[in-house]
MMTF fields as JSON, N, C-alpha, C and O atoms, coordinates in Angstrom:
{
  "mmtfVersion": "1.0.0",
  "mmtfProducer": "UNKNOWN",
  "numBonds": 299,
  "numAtoms": 300,
  "numGroups": 75,
  "numChains": 1,
  "numModels": 1,
  "chainsPerModel": [1],
  "groupsPerChain": [75],
  "chainIdList": ["A"],
  "bondAtomList": [4, 2, 8, 6, 12, 10, 16, 14, 20, 18, 24, 22, 28, 26, 32, 30, 36, 34, 40, 38, 44, 42, 48, 46, 52, 50, 56, 54, 60, 58, 64, 62, 68, 66, 72, 70, 76, 74, 80, 78, 84, 82, 88, 86, 92, 90, 96, 94, 100, 98, 104, 102, 108, 106, 112, 110, 116, 114, 120, 118, 124, 122, 128, 126, 132, 130, 136, 134, 140, 138, 144, 142, 148, 146, 152, 150, 156, 154, 160, 158, 164, 162, 168, 166, 172, 170, 176, 174, 180, 178, 184, 182, 188, 186, 192, 190, 196, 194, 200, 198, 204, 202, 208, 206, 212, 210, 216, 214, 220, 218, 224, 222, 228, 226, 232, 230, 236, 234, 240, 238, 244, 242, 248, 246, 252, 250, 256, 254, 260, 258, 264, 262, 268, 266, 272, 270, 276, 274, 280, 278, 284, 282, 288, 286, 292, 290, 296, 294],
  "bondOrderList": [1, 1, 1, 1, 1, 1, 1, 1, 1, 1, 1, 1, 1, 1, 1, 1, 1, 1, 1, 1, 1, 1, 1, 1, 1, 1, 1, 1, 1, 1, 1, 1, 1, 1, 1, 1, 1, 1, 1, 1, 1, 1, 1, 1, 1, 1, 1, 1, 1, 1, 1, 1, 1, 1, 1, 1, 1, 1, 1, 1, 1, 1, 1, 1, 1, 1, 1, 1, 1, 1, 1, 1, 1, 1],
  "groupList": [{"groupName": "UNK", "atomNameList": ["N", "CA", "C", "O"], "elementList": ["N", "C", "C", "O"], "formalChargeList": [0, 0, 0, 0], "bondAtomList": [1, 0, 2, 1, 3, 2], "bondOrderList": [1, 1, 2], "singleLetterCode": "X", "chemCompType": "L-PEPTIDE LINKING"}],
  "groupTypeList": [0, 0, 0, 0, 0, 0, 0, 0, 0, 0, 0, 0, 0, 0, 0, 0, 0, 0, 0, 0, 0, 0, 0, 0, 0, 0, 0, 0, 0, 0, 0, 0, 0, 0, 0, 0, 0, 0, 0, 0, 0, 0, 0, 0, 0, 0, 0, 0, 0, 0, 0, 0, 0, 0, 0, 0, 0, 0, 0, 0, 0, 0, 0, 0, 0, 0, 0, 0, 0, 0, 0, 0, 0, 0, 0],
  "groupIdList": [1, 2, 3, 4, 5, 6, 7, 8, 9, 10, 11, 12, 13, 14, 15, 16, 17, 18, 19, 20, 21, 22, 23, 24, 25, 26, 27, 28, 29, 30, 31, 32, 33, 34, 35, 36, 37, 38, 39, 40, 41, 42, 43, 44, 45, 46, 47, 48, 49, 50, 51, 52, 53, 54, 55, 56, 57, 58, 59, 60, 61, 62, 63, 64, 65, 66, 67, 68, 69, 70, 71, 72, 73, 74, 75],
  "secStructList": [7, 7, 7, 7, 2, 2, 2, 2, 2, 2, 2, 2, 2, 2, 2, 2, 2, 2, 2, 6, 7, 1, 1, 7, 7, 2, 2, 2, 2, 2, 2, 2, 2, 2, 2, 2, 2, 2, 2, 2, 2, 2, 2, 2, 2, 2, 2, 2, 2, 2, 2, 2, 2, 2, 2, 2, 2, 2, 2, 2, 2, 2, 7, 1, 1, 7, 7, 7, 7, 7, 1, 6, 6, 6, 7],
  "xCoordList": [0.905, -0.027, 0.909, 1.762, 0.464, 1.547, 1.18, 2.057, 0.098, -0.395, 0.047, -0.233, 0.693, 0.884, 0.404, 0.077, 0.503, -0.175, 0.607, 0.206, 1.958, 2.589, 1.94, 1.987, 1.372, 0.468, -0.661, -1.018, -1.15, -2.396, -2.312, -3.079, -1.096, -0.458, -0.39, -1.0, 0.272, 0.461, -0.95, -1.274, -1.61, -2.795, -3.891, -4.752, -3.808, -4.536, -3.92, -4.474, -2.527, -2.182, -2.113, -1.87, -2.341, -2.224, -3.769, -3.838, -4.703, -6.347, -6.167, -6.585, -5.433, -5.714, -4.994, -5.29, -4.124, -3.518, -4.518, -4.499, -5.178, -6.183, -7.395, -7.833, -7.76, -8.922, -8.288, -8.931, -7.02, -6.34, -5.939, -5.459, -6.041, -6.142, -7.104, -8.299, -6.535, -7.784, -8.14, -8.797, -7.793, -8.298, -9.694, -10.624, -9.987, -10.96, -12.06, -11.83, -13.554, -14.578, -15.51, -15.189, -16.788, -17.979, -17.96, -17.413, -18.584, -18.542, -17.366, -17.247, -16.548, -15.191, -14.764, -14.453, -14.887, -14.645, -15.57, -15.131, -17.173, -17.962, -17.602, -17.811, -17.154, -16.609, -15.331, -15.352, -14.135, -13.301, -13.485, -12.724, -14.875, -15.033, -15.733, -15.623, -16.538, -17.076, -16.124, -16.259, -14.915, -14.317, -13.139, -12.219, -13.208, -12.18, -12.968, -12.35, -14.315, -15.214, -14.869, -14.309, -15.221, -15.091, -13.641, -13.5, -12.631, -11.677, -11.204, -10.523, -11.752, -11.645, -12.161, -11.559, -13.421, -14.502, -13.506, -13.421, -12.863, -12.048, -10.931, -10.852, -10.144, -8.594, -9.196, -8.291, -10.354, -10.782, -10.74, -10.111, -11.613, -11.741, -10.471, -10.436, -9.516, -8.049, -7.241, -6.445, -7.606, -6.928, -7.363, -6.612, -8.762, -9.321, -8.907, -8.621, -8.938, -8.867, -7.017, -6.557, -6.367, -4.96, -4.524, -3.479, -5.645, -5.702, -6.004, -5.333, -7.012, -7.498, -6.403, -6.488, -5.616, -4.182, -3.542, -3.307, -3.109, -2.141, -2.734, -1.901, -4.091, -4.594, -4.407, -3.925, -4.863, -4.555, -3.522, -3.451, -2.141, -1.036, -0.952, -0.997, -0.861, -0.78, -1.375, -0.843, -2.606, -3.428, -2.612, -2.536, -2.169, -1.501, -0.232, -0.106, 0.34, 1.656, 1.598, 2.489, 0.696, 0.211, -0.559, -0.743, -0.83, -1.541, -0.717, 0.455, -1.2, -0.276, -0.11, 0.928, -1.122, -1.22, -1.031, -1.494, -0.391, -0.508, -1.817, -2.62, -2.246, -3.531, -3.35, -2.648, -3.963, -3.938, -4.592, -5.728, -3.962, -4.608, -5.339, -4.725, -6.468, -6.989, -5.851, -4.949, -5.766, -4.921, -5.224, -4.256, -6.47, -6.54, -5.855, -5.369, -5.749, -5.058, -3.288, -2.611, -2.859, -1.551, -0.614, 0.602, -1.551, -0.889, -0.403, 0.161],
  "yCoordList": [-1.09, 0.053, 1.548, 1.775, 2.29, 3.455, 4.554, 5.27, 4.588, 5.832, 5.157, 4.088, 6.046, 6.134, 7.512, 8.636, 6.967, 8.49, 9.312, 10.259, 9.394, 10.71, 11.593, 12.823, 10.927, 11.316, 12.24, 13.37, 11.11, 11.97, 13.468, 14.43, 13.215, 14.391, 15.516, 16.575, 15.289, 16.233, 16.967, 18.141, 15.634, 16.315, 17.113, 17.856, 16.928, 17.857, 19.166, 20.231, 18.833, 20.644, 21.314, 22.517, 20.494, 21.273, 21.957, 23.167, 21.417, 21.264, 22.841, 23.874, 22.766, 23.75, 25.103, 26.261, 24.795, 25.886, 26.657, 27.832, 25.732, 25.873, 27.028, 28.054, 26.468, 27.268, 28.756, 29.657, 28.685, 29.895, 30.766, 31.881, 30.497, 31.574, 32.465, 32.176, 33.851, 34.77, 35.396, 36.436, 34.887, 35.242, 34.402, 35.108, 33.184, 32.216, 32.485, 32.418, 32.863, 33.587, 32.74, 31.742, 33.175, 32.497, 31.24, 30.438, 30.898, 29.461, 28.629, 27.676, 29.188, 28.662, 28.13, 27.009, 29.496, 28.855, 27.718, 26.77, 27.892, 26.84, 25.572, 24.603, 25.379, 24.207, 23.325, 22.164, 24.506, 23.944, 23.608, 22.97, 24.353, 23.873, 22.653, 22.013, 22.22, 20.906, 19.959, 19.037, 20.075, 19.555, 19.278, 18.487, 19.732, 19.944, 19.033, 18.162, 19.059, 18.439, 17.042, 16.314, 16.734, 15.377, 14.792, 13.583, 15.532, 15.092, 14.604, 13.611, 15.596, 15.056, 13.919, 13.158, 13.871, 12.387, 11.319, 10.264, 11.536, 10.192, 9.916, 8.804, 10.964, 10.88, 10.71, 10.396, 10.798, 9.812, 8.613, 7.867, 8.231, 6.976, 6.169, 5.047, 6.588, 6.12, 6.053, 5.175, 7.033, 7.268, 6.057, 5.543, 5.779, 4.996, 3.384, 2.474, 3.276, 1.717, 1.602, 0.759, 2.616, 2.63, 2.375, 1.884, 2.855, 2.369, 1.233, 0.674, 0.56, -0.529, -1.8, -2.903, -1.594, -2.181, -2.505, -3.623, -0.753, -0.663, -1.404, -1.98, -1.367, -2.21, -3.615, -4.071, -4.263, -5.477, -5.956, -6.905, -5.278, -5.594, -5.478, -6.488, -4.531, -4.134, -5.299, -5.642, -5.997, -7.07, -8.302, -9.095, -8.451, -9.976, -9.72, -10.552, -9.06, -8.915, -9.074, -9.699, -8.569, -8.645, -10.183, -10.623, -10.639, -11.893, -12.967, -12.954, -14.004, -14.956, -15.968, -16.628, -16.247, -17.157, -16.497, -15.367, -17.11, -16.706, -16.478, -17.351, -15.277, -14.971, -14.786, -13.967, -15.517, -15.232, -14.481, -14.536, -13.316, -12.334, -12.346, -12.985, -11.71, -11.922, -11.267, -10.768, -11.203, -10.777, -9.511, -8.879, -8.848, -7.424, -6.597, -5.534, -6.97, -6.482, -6.597, -5.827, -7.574, -7.681, -7.234, -7.278, -6.87, -6.564, -5.424, -5.203],
  "zCoordList": [-0.028, 0.053, 0.313, 1.171, -0.606, -1.116, 0.108, 0.593, 0.447, 1.571, 3.026, 3.568, 3.315, 4.882, 5.727, 5.347, 6.887, 7.645, 7.789, 8.466, 7.304, 7.028, 5.695, 5.731, 4.597, 3.674, 4.001, 3.667, 4.944, 5.634, 6.438, 6.455, 7.051, 8.068, 6.877, 7.025, 5.843, 4.658, 3.971, 3.788, 3.69, 2.859, 3.99, 3.517, 5.368, 6.083, 6.423, 6.693, 6.348, 6.268, 5.152, 5.05, 4.222, 2.815, 2.979, 2.759, 3.262, 3.429, 4.163, 3.641, 5.517, 6.309, 5.474, 5.77, 4.518, 4.018, 2.658, 2.291, 2.233, 1.363, 2.177, 1.656, 3.642, 4.216, 4.877, 5.416, 4.67, 5.484, 4.01, 4.216, 3.064, 1.976, 2.072, 2.149, 2.075, 2.502, 0.975, 0.942, -0.051, -1.329, -1.466, -1.857, -1.248, -1.632, -0.704, 0.503, -1.251, -0.892, -1.524, -2.17, -1.321, -1.702, -1.948, -1.193, -3.09, -3.221, -2.921, -2.151, -3.681, -3.572, -2.068, -1.665, -1.364, 0.284, 0.784, 1.434, 0.372, 0.887, 0.327, 1.057, -0.698, -1.457, -0.521, -0.113, -0.367, 0.341, 2.144, 2.872, 2.509, 3.611, 3.773, 4.819, 2.708, 2.467, 2.565, 3.37, 1.668, 1.348, 2.668, 2.454, 3.539, 4.785, 5.542, 6.155, 5.629, 6.47, 6.233, 7.052, 5.115, 4.658, 4.605, 4.79, 4.38, 4.92, 6.167, 6.421, 6.996, 8.118, 8.762, 9.52, 8.364, 8.593, 8.151, 8.779, 7.239, 6.151, 7.398, 7.919, 7.785, 8.379, 9.788, 10.561, 10.391, 11.684, 11.617, 12.367, 10.429, 10.324, 10.139, 10.643, 9.525, 9.045, 10.597, 10.929, 11.294, 12.473, 13.611, 14.44, 13.394, 14.598, 14.063, 14.841, 12.797, 12.185, 12.782, 13.552, 12.184, 13.169, 14.506, 14.934, 15.13, 16.727, 16.994, 17.862, 16.407, 16.631, 16.122, 16.661, 15.29, 14.835, 15.97, 16.43, 16.653, 17.229, 18.723, 19.423, 19.141, 20.126, 20.456, 21.493, 19.412, 19.135, 19.387, 20.168, 18.624, 18.854, 20.454, 21.156, 20.845, 22.53, 23.33, 24.386, 22.792, 23.545, 23.393, 24.331, 22.586, 21.639, 22.675, 23.573, 22.637, 23.164, 24.984, 25.561, 25.584, 26.874, 27.332, 28.467, 26.33, 26.817, 27.182, 26.808, 27.935, 28.568, 27.721, 27.764, 26.809, 25.851, 24.428, 24.275, 23.386, 22.044, 21.86, 22.189, 21.309, 20.375, 18.641, 18.048, 18.252, 16.405, 16.402, 16.874, 15.744, 15.679, 13.957, 13.103, 13.617, 12.258, 11.444, 12.117, 10.279, 9.239, 8.831, 8.411, 8.828, 8.873, 9.841, 9.453, 11.125, 11.942, 12.123, 12.804, 11.452, 11.382, 9.909, 9.724, 9.142, 7.915, 7.68, 6.608]
}
């Protein structure tokens, strides 16, 4: 997979720069606000998914017996 959390970080800051552009007004600004809202929602889901995987690894590491994690949490 080519997308990394650093890519997400860069996209969010790029969007923040767009929103900070004082030359964007009216419908263009409204569209950027909608785009930013959507990006934040998607980013939140990506971060939540990463936290799920991290918590699964922590749980596995702390388990007395070995737990076999589903592939989606280990790849």
